[in-house]
TORDRENTI-302079 format. One record per atom (N, C-alpha, C, O): residue in one letter; x negated, y, z. Coordinates in steps of 0.05 Angstrom, whole numbers, plus 32768, in hexadecimal, padded with zeros to 4 digits. Each point is the difference from the previous one (the first is absolute). Layout:
aXYZ;...
//
This chain:
m858B7F497CAF;m7FE8800C800A;m7FE97FEC8005;m7FE980047FF9;d80207FE58013;d7FEC7FEB8006;d7FF57FF47FE6;d7FE87FFA7FFF;s802A80037FED;s7FF67FF57FE7;s7FED80137FF2;s7FED7FF67FF3;c80178024800F;c7FEE80147FF5;c7FE57FFE800D;c7FEB80017FF3;e80157FFE8028;e7FE77FFE800F;e7FF17FE67FF9;e7FE780007FFE;k80287FEA7FFF;k7FF47FE77FFA;k7FF380017FE4;k7FEA7FF67FFC;k802480167FF1;k7FF580037FE5;k7FE880128000;k7FEC7FFA7FF2;h8015801B801E;h7FE980138002;h7FE87FF1800B;h7FE980037FF7;g801C7FEC801E;g7FEA7FF1800C;g7FF47FEC7FED;g7FE87FFB7FFF;m80297FF87FF0;m7FF77FED7FEC;m7FEE800E7FEB;m7FEC7FF47FF8;n801C80248000;n7FF0800F7FED;n7FE48006800B;n7FEC7FFD7FF2;k8014800B8027;k7FE68006800D;k7FEF7FE78004;k7FE880007FFD;g80267FEA8009;g7FF27FE68002;g7FF37FF87FE6;g7FEA7FF67FFF;f8024800F7FEB;f7FF67FFA7FE5;f7FE780117FFA;f7FED7FF77FF5;i801480238013;i7FE980127FFC;i7FE87FF68010;i7FEA80017FF7;l801B7FF68022;l7FEB7FF58010;l7FF37FE87FF3;l7FE87FFC8001;i80287FF37FF3;i7FF67FE87FF2;i7FEE80097FE8;i7FEB7FF47FFC;l801D80217FF5;l7FF0800A7FEA;l7FE6800B800A;l7FEB7FFC7FF4;l801680138023;l7FE7800A800B;l7FED7FEA800A;l7FE880027FFD;m80247FE9800D;m7FF07FE98009;m7FF37FF27FE7;m7FE87FF88002;v802780067FE8;v7FF47FF57FE8;v7FE980127FF6;v7FEC7FF67FF7;l80188024800A;l7FEB80137FF8;l7FE77FFC8011;l7FEA80007FF6;c801A7FFB8024;c7FEA7FFC8013;c7FF07FE77FF8;c7FE880008000;i80277FEA7FFB;i7FF37FE77FF8;i7FF180037FE5;i7FEA7FF67FFD;a802380187FF0;a7FF380047FE6;a7FE780118003;a7FEB7FF97FF4;s8016801C801C;s7FE880118004;s7FE97FF0800D;s7FE980057FFA;f801F7FE88017;f7FEB7FEF800D;f7FF17FF07FEB;f7FE77FFF8001;f80277FF47FED;f7FF37FF07FEC;f7FF280117FEB;f7FEB7FF87FF5;i802080208005;i7FF280127FEE;i7FE58008800B;i7FEC80017FF2;s801380058029;s7FE78007800D;s7FEC7FE98000;s7FE880057FFB;i80227FE3800A;i7FEE7FE98001;i7FF37FFB7FE4;i7FE97FF77FFF;g8026800E7FEC;g7FF77FF97FE5;g7FF080167FF2;g7FF47FFA7FEB;n800B801E8020;n7FF380167FF1;n7FEA800D8010;n800080028019;g7FEB80067FD8;g7FE9800D800C;g7FEA7FFF7FEC;g80057FFF7FE8;a7FE280028021;a7FE97FFF7FEE;a80017FE67FF0;a7FF77FFF7FE9;v80127FEC8024;v80047FE67FF3;v801E7FFA7FFE;v800D7FFF8015;k7FFE7FFF7FD4;k801D7FFA7FFC;k80057FE28002;k7FF27FF17FF3;i80218008801E;i80077FE48004;i801D7FFC7FF9;i8012800D800B;s7FF47FE17FE3;s801C7FFB7FF8;s800F7FF18016;s7FF47FF48011;p8027800D7FEE;p80107FF18014;p7FF97FE28001;p7FFF7FF48015;k7FFC80007FD3;k7FF97FE38000;k7FE57FFC800E;k7FFD7FEC800E;e7FF080267FEC;e7FE67FFD800D;e80028004801E;e7FF17FF4800F;i8021801D7FFA;i80048005801D;i800A7FE6800D;i7FF67FF78014;v801E7FFC7FE0;v800B7FE7800A;v7FEB7FEA8000;v7FFD7FF28014;d7FF4800C7FD6;d7FEB7FEC7FFF;d7FEA80048015;d7FF77FED800D;a8001802D7FF6;a7FEB80068013;a80097FFB801D;a7FF07FF68010;v802880117FF6;v80097FFD801C;v80067FE48008;v7FFB7FF78016;f80117FF97FD7;f800A7FE58007;f7FEF7FE97FF6;f80007FEA800B;f7FF1801A7FDF;f7FF37FE97FF3;f7FE180037FFD;f7FF27FED8004;e8005802B7FF6;e7FE380047FF9;e7FF380138015;e7FFC80177FFA;k7FFF7FDF801D;k7FF680118016;k7FE280058000;k7FF6800E8011;d7FFC7FE67FDC;d7FE380057FFE;d7FF980137FE9;d7FE980027FF8;t802B800E7FFF;t7FFC80127FE9;t7FFB801C800A;t800580078017;i7FF1800A7FD6;i7FFC801C8006;i801B800E8006;i800280118011;n80127FE77FDF;n801A800C8004;n800B7FFC801C;n800C8012800C;y7FEF7FD67FFF;y80097FFB801C;y7FF180128013;y800D800B8013;q7FD97FF97FE9;q7FF180118013;q800A801D7FFD;q8003800E8015;v80027FFB7FD3;v800A801C7FFC;v801B8004800E;v80048013800D;i800E7FD97FEE;i801B8003800B;i7FFF7FFE801F;i800B8011800E;w7FE87FDA7FFC;w80027FFB801D;w7FEF80148011;w800980088015;n7FE07FFF7FE1;n7FEE80108010;n8002801E7FFB;n7FF780108011;v80147FF87FD8;v8001801C7FF9;v801C800B7FFE;v80088012800E;r80087FE27FDF;r8019800C7FF9;r80177FFA8014;r801080118006;l7FF07FD78004;l80167FF88013;l7FFF8011801A;l8015800B8007;p7FD57FF78007;p800080118018;p8005801D7FFA;p800D800E800F;r7FE87FFC7FDA;r8005801B7FF9;r801D80067FFA;r800B80158008;t80027FD97FEA;t801D80037FFA;t80117FFF8019;t8013800F8003;i7FE67FDE800F;i80107FFE8019;i7FFD80198010;i8014800A800B;v7FD380017FF8;v7FFC8018800F;v800F80187FF3;v800C8010800E;a7FF37FF17FD7;a800E80167FF2;a801E7FFF8007;a800C80148005;g7FFF7FD37FFA;g801D7FFD8006;g80068008801D;g8014800E8004;l7FDC7FE9800F;l80048007801C;l7FFE801E8005;l800F800B800F;v7FDD80027FE4;v7FFD801D8003;v8018800E7FF5;v800A8013800C;g80007FE57FDD;g8018800C7FF4;g80187FFD8013;g800F80138003;i7FF47FD68009;i80167FFC8013;i7FFD80138018;i8013800D8007;c7FD57FF48004;c7FFC80108019;c8004801D7FFA;c800E800E8010;l7FE77FFD7FDB;l8002801D7FFB;l801C80087FF7;l800980158008;s80047FDA7FE9;s801B80077FF7;s80147FFF8017;s801180128002;l7FEC7FDB8010;l80127FFF8018;l7FFA80178013;l8012800B800C;s7FD47FFC7FF6;s7FF980178011;s800D80197FF5;s800B80108010;g7FF37FF47FD6;g800D80187FF4;g801E80008003;g800C80158006;a80017FD47FF6;a801D7FFE8002;a80098007801D;a8014800D8004;i7FDD7FE9800F;i80068006801C;i7FFD801E8007;i8011800C800C;l7FD87FFF7FEB;l7FFB801C8005;l801680127FF4;l80098013800C;q7FFE7FE77FDB;q801580107FF3;q801B7FFD800E;q801080137FFF;g7FF47FD6800D;g80197FFC800F;g8001800F801A;g8013800E8006;i7FD97FEE800B;i8000800B801B;i7FFD801F7FFF;i8009800E8012;m7FEA7FFC7FD9;m7FFB801C7FFE;m8014800E7FED;m800080187FFD;r80117FD77FF6;r8015800A7FEE;r7FF480147FEC;r800B80157FFB;n7FDE7FE37FF9;n7FF280117FEE;n7FF67FF07FE9;n7FEF7FEE8004;p801A80187FE3;p7FF77FEF7FE9;p7FE380047FF9;p7FF57FF07FF0;l7FFE8025801B;l7FE480057FF9;l7FED7FF38015;l7FE780027FFD;a80247FF18017;a7FEF7FF38014;a7FF37FE77FF4;a800D7FF07FF2;g7FDA800C8014;g7FF17FE87FF8;g7FE77FFE8010;g7FF68014800A;p7FFF7FD47FFA;p7FE87FFD8011;p7FE980127FF8;p7FF2800A8012;n80097FF97FD4;n7FE980107FF8;n8007801E7FFF;n7FEE80118002;i802C7FF67FFA;i8008801C7FFE;i7FFF800F801A;i7FF680168002;i80147FDD8014;i8002800E8019;i7FE97FF88014;i800280078017;g7FEA7FEB7FE0;g7FE87FFC8010;g7FFF7FE68010;g7FED7FFC800F;v80277FF37FEE;v7FFF7FE6800E;v7FE97FEF7FF7;v7FF17FF58011;s800B80097FD5;s7FEA7FF07FF6;s7FE5800D8007;s7FEC7FF28005;s801380287FFC;s7FE7800E8007;s7FF87FFA801D;s7FE97FFD8006;g802B8001800C;g7FFB7FF9801C;g7FF47FE48002;g7FEC7FFC800E;g80207FF17FE3;g7FF47FE57FFF;g7FE57FFF7FF3;g7FEE7FF28009;g800F801E7FE2;g7FE780017FF2;g7FE9800B8010;g7FEA7FF58000;l801B80208010;l7FEC800C8011;l7FF77FEC8015;l7FE87FFD8005;m802B7FF58008;m7FF87FED8014;m7FF17FE87FF4;m7FED7FF7800C;a801D80007FDD;a7FF27FE97FF3;a7FE480077FF8;a7FED7FF18004;l800F80277FF0;l7FE580097FF8;l7FEE80048018;l7FE87FFA7FFE;t802380108018;t7FF080038018;t7FF57FE68009;t7FE87FFE8008;i80287FED7FF7;i7FF67FE58008;i7FEC7FF67FEC;i7FEB7FF68007;l801B800D7FDF;l7FEF7FF57FEB;l7FE4800E8000;l7FEC7FF37FFB;i80148027800A;i7FE7800F7FFE;i7FF18000801A;i7FE77FFB8000;l802680098016;l7FF38003801A;l7FFD7FE6800F;l7FED7FFB800F;f80267FF37FEE;f80007FE6800E;f80057FE97FED;f80147FF18003;p7FDB800B7FE9;p80057FEB7FEC;p80017FE4800B;p800C7FEF7FF4;e7FE7800D8024;e80017FE5800C;e801C7FF88009;e80067FE98005;f800C802B7FFE;f801B7FFB8008;f801480037FE9;f801680098003;y7FE17FEF7FE5;y801080037FE8;y801B7FF18002;y801480087FF4;y7FED7FE3801D;y80197FF18003;y8015800F800E;y80177FF88001;l7FE1801F800C;l80148011800E;l800B80167FEE;l801080108008;v7FE87FF07FDE;v800980157FEE;v801F80007FFD;v800B80168001;p80037FD37FFC;p801D80027FFE;p800D800C8019;p801380107FFE;v7FE37FE8801A;v800B800B8019;v7FFA801E8001;v8012800F8008;g7FD67FF97FF2;g7FF9801C8000;g801080107FED;g800980178006;a7FFB7FDF7FE1;a8010800E7FEC;a801D80038009;a800C80147FFC;f7FFE7FD78011;f801C8001800A;f800280168016;f801380108000;i7FDA7FF08012;i800180158016;i7FFD801C7FF4;i800E80128008;g7FE07FF17FE4;g7FFD801A7FF3;g801980097FF2;g800880178002;s80057FD77FF0;s801980067FF1;s801680078014;s800F80137FFB;l7FF37FDF801B;l801480058014;l7FFC801B800D;l8013800F8003;l7FD57FF78005;l7FFA801A800D;l800680177FEC;l800B80158008;a7FED7FE77FDF;a800580157FEC;a801E80057FFD;a800980177FFE;t80077FD38000;t801D80037FFD;t800D800E8017;t801080117FFD;l7FE87FE6801C;l800B800D8018;l7FF8801D8002;l801080118008;f7FD87FF67FF0;f7FF6801B8001;f801080127FED;f800980168007;i7FFB7FDF7FE1;i8010800F7FEB;i801D8004800A;i800B80167FFE;y80007FD5800E;y801C80028009;y800280148017;y801480108001;c7FD97FF08011;c800080148016;c7FFD801C7FF6;c800E8012800A;l7FE07FF37FE3;l7FFD801A7FF5;l8019800A7FF2;l800680188001;a80087FD67FF2;a801880087FF1;a801980028012;a8015800A7FF7;w7FE97FED8022;w801880008011;w8005801C800D;w7FEE800B800D;k80297FFF7FEE;k80098018800D;k801E80017FFE;k800C80097FED;d80017FED8028;d801D7FFC8000;d80097FEE7FE9;d801480057FF3;g7FDC7FE78008;g80047FEE7FE9;g7FEA80037FEC;g7FEF80118002;v80127FDD7FEA;v7FEB7FFF7FEC;v800C80097FE5;v80127FF27FF6;l7FE480247FFF;l800980097FE6;l7FED7FF47FEA;l7FE87FFF8005;p80237FF87FE5;p7FEF7FF47FEB;p7FE980117FF6;p7FEA7FF77FFD;t801C80237FFF;t7FEB80127FF6;t7FEA80038015;t7FE87FFF7FF9;r801F80048020;r7FED80038015;r7FEF7FE78003;r7FE880018006;l80247FE87FF6;l7FF27FE68002;l7FEB7FFD7FEA;l7FEA7FF88006;i801D80107FE2;i7FED7FFE7FEA;i7FE980138004;i7FE97FF87FFC;l801D8020800D;l7FEA80148005;l7FED7FF68016;l7FE880037FFE;a80247FF28017;a7FF07FF58016;a7FEF7FE97FF6;a7FE87FFE8007;g80247FF17FE8;g7FF17FE97FF6;g7FE980087FEE;g7FEB7FF48001;v801A80207FEE;v7FEA800A7FEE;v7FE9800B8011;v7FE97FFC7FF9;a801E8013801C;a7FEC800C8011;a7FEF7FEB800E;a7FE880018001;v80267FEB800A;v7FF27FEA800F;v7FF07FF07FEC;v7FE97FF88006;s802180037FE2;s7FF17FF17FEC;s7FE7800F7FF9;s7FEB7FF37FFD;s801680278000;s7FE880107FFA;s7FEC7FFE8016;s7FE87FFE7FFC;l80228003801D;l7FEE7FFE8017;l7FF27FE58001;l7FE87FFF8005;l80277FEC7FF7;l7FF57FE58001;l7FEC7FFC7FE9;l7FEC7FF38003;n801B80177FE5;n7FEE7FFE7FE9;n7FE5800E8005;n7FEB7FF87FF7;s8017801F8018;s7FE7800E8007;s7FEF7FEE8012;s7FE780017FFE;g80257FF08014;g7FF17FED8010;g7FF37FEA7FF0;g7FE97FF98005;i80267FFD7FE7;i7FF47FEC7FEE;i7FE9800B7FF0;i7FEB7FF37FFE;n801880267FF8;n7FEA800C7FF1;n7FE880068012;n7FE97FFE7FF7;a801C80098022;a7FEA80048013;a7FF07FE78005;a7FE780008000;l80277FE98003;l7FF27FE78003;l7FEE7FFA7FE8;l7FEA7FF68003;m8021800F7FE5;m7FF07FFA7FE8;m7FE980137FFD;m7FEB7FF97FF5;t801880208016;t7FEA80137FFE;t7FE97FFA8014;t7FE980017FF9;f801F7FF6801F;f7FEC7FFB8015;f7FF37FE57FFD;f7FEA7FFB800B;f80227FF37FE6;f7FF47FE57FFC;f7FFF7FFA7FE2;f800D7FED7FF6;p7FE380237FFB;p7FFF7FFD7FE2;p7FF57FE57FF8;p80067FF67FEA;d7FE97FFD8027;d7FF47FE77FF9;d80157FE97FFF;d7FFB7FEB7FF4;k801C801A8018;k80157FEC8001;k801880067FEE;k80147FF27FFF;v7FE980257FF2;v801680097FEF;v80067FEC7FE9;v80177FFB7FF9;a7FD37FFA7FFC;a80047FEE7FE9;a80127FE98006;a800F7FF67FEF;g7FF18001802A;g80107FEA8008;g801D80068004;g80117FEE8002;v7FF6802C7FFF;v801C80088006;v800D800F7FE9;v801780098004;i7FDB7FFB7FE6;i800D800F7FEA;i80197FF27FF6;i8014800D7FFC;g7FEA7FD88001;g80187FF17FF8;g801780038014;g801780007FF9;f7FE280028020;f801480048015;f800E801A7FFD;f801880028004;m7FD980137FF5;m800C801B7FFD;m801480017FE9;m8014800D8002;v7FE57FE57FE8;v801180017FE9;v80187FED8002;v801680067FF6;g7FE47FE38016;g80147FEB8001;g7FFB7FEC7FEB;g800880037FE9;g7FEA7FE7801E;g7FF97FEC7FEC;g80017FE4800A;g80017FFC8018;l80007FF17FD6;l80037FE48007;l7FE97FEF7FF5;l80017FE88001;s7FEA80257FF6;s7FE97FF17FF6;s7FF27FF18017;s800180098017;a7FF37FE17FE3;a7FF27FEF8014;a80137FF68016;a7FF77FFA8016;t802380047FE4;t80127FF58013;t7FFD7FE28002;t7FFE7FF27FEC;t80008004802D;t7FFD7FE38004;t80167FF58013;t8012800F8008;w7FEC7FD87FFE;w80147FF38011;w7FFF800C801D;w80137FFE800E;s7FD6800D7FF9;s7FFE800C801B;s801380188003;s800C80048015;q7FF8800C7FD5;q801380168001;q801D7FF58001;q8011800C800D;v7FF37FDE7FE6;v801B7FF48001;v80067FF8801D;v80168006800A;k7FD77FEC8003;k80047FF8801C;k800380178012;k800E7FFF8015;l7FE580187FE5;l800180188010;l801C800D7FFF;l800B80088014;l7FFF7FFA7FD4;l8019800F7FFB;l80197FEF8004;l8015800B8009;f7FEA7FDC7FF1;f80187FEF7FFF;f80108000801A;f801880037FFF;p7FDB7FF98019;p80107FFF8018;p800F801A8006;p80177FFF8008;y7FDC80187FF3;y800D801A8005;y801880037FED;y8015800A8009;a7FE77FEF7FDE;a801680037FEC;a80177FEF8007;a801780087FFF;v7FE47FDF8008;v80167FED8007;v800F80098018;v801980008000;v7FD980078015;v800E80098019;v801080197FFA;v801780038009;g7FDE80107FE8;g800E80197FF9;g80197FFB7FF0;g8015800B8006;v7FE97FE47FE6;v80177FFA7FEF;v80167FF28010;v801880067FFE;f7FE07FE78014;f80137FF28011;f800F80148011;f80197FFE8003;l7FD980158009;l800D80138012;l801280137FF1;l801680068009;v7FE180047FE0;v800F80147FF2;v801A7FF47FF4;v8013800F7FFD;m7FEC7FD87FFC;m80187FF37FF5;m80167FFC8015;m80177FF97FFA;l7FE2800B8020;l80147FFE8015;l800E801A8005;l80148001800F;l7FE280157FE5;l8009801A8008;l800D80127FEB;l800280188004;p80067FDD7FE5;p800A80137FEB;p8019800F8008;p800380177FF8;n800F7FDC8017;n8019800D8007;n7FFB80188013;n800E80147FFE;k7FDD7FE98013;k7FFA80178012;k7FF580187FF0;k800680178007;l7FEB7FE47FE5;l7FF680167FEF;l8016800C7FF0;l800180187FFB;n80127FD87FFC;n8018800A7FF2;n800F80138012;n800980157FF7;i7FFA7FE48022;i800F80118013;i7FEF801A8006;i800C80158001;l7FDA7FE78001;l7FEF80178006;l800180157FE9;l7FFD80188005;m80077FDE7FE3;m800180127FE9;m801980128001;m800180147FF1;l80137FE5801F;l801880108002;l7FFC801A8010;l801280118000;g7FD87FF1800E;g7FFB80178011;g80007FF8801D;g800D7FED8008;d7FE480238008;d7FFD7FF9801C;d801B8000800F;d80057FEE8010;e800B80267FEB;e80198002800F;e80137FE97FFA;e800C7FF48012;v7FF780057FD4;v80117FEA7FF8;v7FF57FE6800B;v800F7FEF800A;a7FD7800D7FF3;a7FF47FE7800A;a80047FFD801E;a80057FEA8009;t7FF8802C8006;t80047FFE801D;t801D7FFA8006;t80067FF08012;g800C801B7FDF;g801D7FFB8003;g80077FE37FFA;g80137FF5800B;l7FDD7FFE7FE4;l80057FE47FFA;l7FF27FED8013;l80007FE77FFD;g7FF380258018;g7FF47FEF8015;g7FE37FF97FFB;g7FF57FEF800E;l7FFD801F7FE0;l7FE47FFA7FFA;l7FEE80118011;l800480188002;n7FE87FDC800B;n7FEC800F800E;n7FED800C7FEC;n7FED7FF27FF7;v801780278001;v7FF3800C7FE9;v7FE280018004;v7FF17FF77FEE;e800580148028;e7FE480048004;e7FF17FE58002;e7FEA7FFD7FF5;k80227FF08019;k7FF37FE58002;k7FFF7FF37FE5;k7FEB7FF47FF9;t802A800E7FF7;t80017FF47FE6;t7FEC800D7FED;t7FF17FF37FF1;r800E80288010;r7FED800F7FEF;r7FE47FF98007;r7FEF7FFC7FEE;f800B8002802C;f7FE47FF98008;f7FF97FE47FF6;f7FE97FFB7FF8;s802A7FF2800A;s7FFB7FE57FF6;s7FF980007FE3;s7FEE7FF17FF7;f8020801F7FF9;f7FFA80017FE3;f7FE6800E7FFB;f7FF27FF97FED;i8007801B8023;i7FE6800D7FFE;i7FE97FEC8004;i7FED80007FF1;v80167FEF8023;v7FEC7FEC8006;v7FFE7FEC7FE8;v7FEA7FF97FF8;l802D7FFF7FFD;l80007FED7FE9;l7FF3800D7FE8;l7FF07FF37FF2;s801780268008;s7FF4800E7FEA;s7FE280028002;s7FF17FFD7FED;s80068009802C;s7FE380038005;s7FF27FE57FFD;s7FEA7FFE7FF6;l80247FEC8013;l7FF47FE67FFD;l7FFC7FF97FE2;l7FEB7FF67FF9;f802980107FF7;f7FFD7FFA7FE3;f7FEA80117FF3;f7FEF7FF67FF2;a801280258014;a7FEC80127FF3;a7FE47FF9800A;a7FEE7FFF7FEF;g800F7FFD802B;g7FE57FFB800B;g7FF57FE67FF5;g7FE87FFF7FF9;s80287FEB8006;s7FF67FE77FF7;s7FF880017FE2;s7FEB7FF57FF8;a8024801A7FF8;a7FF980037FE4;a7FE780107FFC;a7FEE7FF97FF0;v8010801D801F;v7FE880127FFE;v7FE77FF18008;v7FEB80047FF5;s80177FEA801F;s7FE97FF2800A;s7FF37FEE7FEB;s7FE87FFA8001;v80287FFD7FEB;v7FF67FEE7FEC;v7FFA800E7FE6;v7FEB7FFB7FF4;v802780168003;v7FFD800C7FE5;v7FF7801C8000;v7FF7800B7FEB;g80098003802C;g7FF7801B8002;g801880137FFC;g80177FF98004;l7FE280207FF4;l801580157FFD;l800E7FFF7FE5;l7FFC80127FF0;l80137FD9800D;l80107FFD7FE7;l801980118002;l80117FFB8011;g7FF280187FDC;g801580138002;g80187FFA7FEF;g7FFF7FF07FED;f8018801D801A;f801880027FF1;f80117FE67FFE;f801780027FF6;v7FDF7FE88013;v80117FE78000;v801880048012;v80177FFA7FF8;g7FE580118020;g801680048013;g801380167FF7;g80168002800C;l7FE3800E7FE1;l801280157FF6;l800F7FF67FE8;l801880047FFE;i7FDA7FF07FEF;i800C7FF87FE6;i80147FE88004;i801780027FF7;v7FDF7FE98015;v800F7FE78001;v801C8003800D;v80147FF77FF4;p7FEE80158024;p801B8002800C;p801380107FEE;p80187FF87FFE;h7FDF801D7FF5;h801280107FEF;h80097FF07FE7;h801780007FFA;m7FD67FF37FF9;m80077FF07FE9;m80127FE98007;m80137FF97FF1;t7FE97FFB8026;t80117FEA8009;t801C800A8006;t80137FF27FFB;r7FEF80268010;r801B800C8005;r800F80047FE5;r80197FFD8000;l7FD980097FEB;l800D80047FE6;l800D7FE57FF7;l801580007FF3;f7FDE7FEA8014;f800A7FE67FF8;f80167FF68012;f80137FF37FF8;i7FE980128022;i80107FF08014;i800E80118015;i800F7FF58010;g7FEE80267FEF;g800D80118013;g7FF18004801A;g7FE97FF78003;s802480178010;s7FF280088019;s80077FEE8018;s7FF780068016;d80187FE57FE6;d80067FEE8016;d7FE77FF08007;d7FF67FF17FF0;y800080138029;y7FE77FF38007;y80027FE28002;y7FEB7FF38001;r802C80018000;r80037FE37FFF;r7FF67FF57FE5;r7FF67FEA7FFF;y800C80267FEC;y7FF67FF87FE6;y7FE6800F7FF9;y7FF07FF57FF1;l800D80238019;l7FE980107FF9;l7FE67FF3800B;l7FEC80007FF2;f80157FF68026;f7FE87FF3800B;f7FF67FE87FF0;f7FE980007FF8;p80287FEC8002;p7FF67FEB7FEE;p7FF980097FE4;p7FEE7FF57FF4;g802180208002;g7FF9800B7FE6;g7FE4800B8000;g7FF17FFC7FED;c800880138028;c7FE5800B8003;c7FEB7FEB8002;c7FEA80037FF5;i801D7FE78018;i7FED7FE98003;i7FF87FF67FE4;i7FE97FFC7FFA;f802B7FFE7FF5;f7FFB7FF57FE6;f7FF480147FED;f7FED7FFB7FF2;f801F801D800E;f7FF780147FEC;f7FE5800C8008;f7FEF80067FEF;g800D7FFE802B;g7FE6800C8009;g7FE97FED7FFA;g7FEB800A7FF7;s80197FDC800E;s7FEA7FEE7FF9;s7FFB7FFF7FE2;s7FE97FFE7FF7;s802D80037FF9;s7FFD80007FE3;s7FF180187FF6;s7FEE7FFD7FEF;v8018801B801B;v7FF480187FF7;v7FE280008005;v7FF080067FEE;v80077FF3802A;v7FE480008006;v7FF17FEA7FF1;v7FEA80057FF6;i80227FE48008;i7FF47FEA7FF0;i7FFC80087FE3;i7FEA7FFC7FF5;l802A800F7FFF;l7FFE80087FE4;l7FED80177FFC;l7FF180017FEC;c800F80138026;c7FED80167FFE;c7FE37FF68004;c7FEE800A7FF2;d800E7FE3801F;d7FE57FF58004;d7FF87FF17FE7;d7FE880017FF8;t802A7FF07FFC;t7FFA7FF27FE7;t7FF880147FEA;t7FED7FFB7FF2;l8022801A800C;l7FFA80157FED;l7FE5800C8005;l7FF180067FED;a80087FFE802D;a7FE6800B8007;a7FE97FEE7FF8;a7FEA80097FFA;r801C7FDD8005;r7FEB7FEC7FF8;r7FFD7FFE7FE2;r7FE97FFC7FF6;v802C80077FFB;v7FFF7FFB7FE3;v7FFE80197FEF;v7FF97FFF7FE8;l800C80198024;l800180187FF0;l7FE580077FF3;l7FFF80077FE9;f7FEC7FF58027;f7FE580067FF5;f7FEE7FE78004;f7FE880038005;a80247FE67FF8;a7FF17FE78003;a7FE77FFF7FEE;a800180097FE9;p7FE87FEC8021;p7FFD7FF28019;p7FFD80118019;p80007FF68016;m7FFE80257FE6;m7FFE80118018;m801D8004800B;m801380027FF1;e7FEF7FFF8029;e801A8005800C;e800080198011;e7FEB8008800B;i802C80057FF8;i80028018800F;i80117FFA8019;i80107FED7FFF;p7FED80238016;p80107FFB8018;p801E80037FFB;p800880127FF0;v80097FDE801C;v801C80017FFC;v800C801A800A;v801580097FF6;g7FDD8004801D;g8009801A800A;g800180157FEA;g801180128001;i7FDD7FED7FEB;i800180137FEA;i80197FFD7FF0;i800D80137FF8;i7FFA7FD48002;i80197FFA7FF1;i8018800A800F;i8012800D7FF5;m7FEF7FED8025;m801780088011;m8002801F8002;m8016800A7FFF;s7FD480038003;s8000801E8001;s800A800C7FE6;s800E80137FFF;a7FE97FE17FEA;a800980097FE6;a801E7FFD7FFC;a800C80117FF3;l7FFF7FDA8019;l801D7FFD7FFF;l800F80108015;l8015800A7FFB;g7FDF7FF7801C;g800E800C8017;g8001801E8001;g8015800B8008;a7FD680027FEF;a8000801E8001;a8017800C7FEF;a800E8011800A;p7FF57FE77FDD;p8017800A7FF1;p801B7FFA800C;p801380107FFF;f7FEF7FD8800D;f80197FF8800C;f800680118019;f801780078005;f7FD57FFF800A;f800380128017;f8009801C7FF8;f8012800B800C;l7FE37FFF7FDF;l8008801B7FF6;l801D7FFF7FF6;l800F80138003;y7FF87FD77FF0;y801C7FFD7FF7;y801380008018;y8015800D7FFF;l7FE47FE58016;l80117FFF8018;l8002801C800D;l801580088009;l7FD480067FF7;l8000801B800C;l801280137FF1;l800F800F800C;r7FF07FF17FD9;r801180117FF0;r801D7FF88002;r801280118001;k7FF37FD58000;k801C7FF78003;k800B8008801B;k801880088002;k7FD87FF78013;k80098008801B;k8005801E8001;k80148009800D;e7FDC80077FE5;e8003801D8001;e801980087FF0;e800D80148006;s7FFA7FDD7FE5;s801780067FEF;s801B7FF9800D;s801580097FF6;v7FEA7FE6801F;v80197FF8800D;v800C80168011;v80157FFD800D;
//
């Protein structure tokens, strides 16, 4: 039995290595492609030897911060989705599906439109908005426990309510709408090192905390009664994961806007590769989530070059059919 578990763990470890290689490859693909194509040799020359060239300026000032932010956003949203699907035991849960991202988006837009001088508080505001939205959804769905269908319905209703608030802000302040269109769609254009500095601390703290807790989420997935019987404080643990999920979703929303479907697609696809054990699923989501957003952003840059489209359009084009597939699969079970 121990040898079988050891072999199983080695197989999953090998898959994690492959996902890490994919993440590194996607990073260099992103650095080298765009309106100006830069070969791997030119990247090495520009970074290490020829720092007074145009290629160096393009890589260091444009593509490198954008790629780093794309990777961090992918990590944050995929981990948020994986946590939500775990604590709610619902495969259709995701930050954008049940209104978590909308809560962060409404708070972030409120700060950007009404209090632009406090733009540095956008990550904190988005985190608070995401947390309040998650708690509100959970309270609405609670009635002698949380049923998956009730949770999704509550999330859709809350998401609609929050989106109406976002639309109201855009209606009452039309002169400031142009500055937030990219935020509504989810885009990474004009990303600079300031966004990296804004997002990086939240992402690092969140990843550090979540990697300490995979076993607790594995136990929570067994059901409240079983988890309580195993000595787990269910409500305290669930609330801790809600806070973590909100931290991830809010920090990502504060930088990239309402980027949809990452938190839904990535955890499911990672499960296909590596299974549902959160000891492996969390690091798998880290590597695969960053790869997906980086590659989709690269595609958004090169598809209609020199014009680029927001990465949110690419993600929605991929995510909507995948969501319908999950919905039909769930109904057929």
